[in-house]
N, C-alpha and C positions, 0 to 999 in steps of 0.2 A: 598451490593447491589446498594446502591447509587453511589458508586464509579464506579462500572461496567456500570451503566447506563450513567453517566457522560462521562465516557471514550468512550462508544459507541456512544454517540452523537458527541463528538469531532472527532472520527475516521470517522464517516459518513460524517461530514462536510468536512473534509480534502479530502475523497474520491470524494466528489462532486465537490470540487473546483479544485483539481488536478486530471485529468483524464488519466494520463499517467505517466510512470516512465521510464527514459532512463538511461542506464548504459553502461559501456564499458568493454570488457574482452580482455586480451592479448592473442595473438594466434601466434604460431611458424610458420614462413614461411620457413625458411631455417635453418638448424643446421649443420654446417661443423666444427666439433672439437670445437676450441675456438670461432669460429665466429657464432654468432647467430642472425638472423634477425626475429624481431617480428613486429607484426601490432596489432593496437587496433580496435577490431571489435565492432561496435555499436549494441546494442540491445534495443528494445523498447516495453514495455508492455502497453497496452491500455485497459481501462474499461469504461463501461457506467456510466454517472452520476446518473442512477437509482439505481445502487448498492449503492452508497453513501446515497441515500434517503431512501432505505430500511433499512440499518444499523442504520440511524438516527431514523427511526420508531421503530426498535427493541429497541434501547437505550431509546426512550421515554416510551415505554411499561414498560421495566424493571425499569425505574426511577418511573413511576406511581405505579407499583405494590409495589415498595420498600417504597413509602410514605404512601400507604393505610394500610401497615401492622402495623404501629405504633399506 
């Protein structure tokens, strides 16, 4: 349980600091036999820093419950 709580705290901190994720996918534009033209299309995923704070809160509760059980 302690490892889960610590992992959630670290994940929540990362979600709070980094509020977006950007990645690229390849997309075919033209395909003429052996000739192939592709382009890289950017995608971006955004989330609120409040999600990271909520995940840190859950991690704190899990960590607190794990320490009380001993």
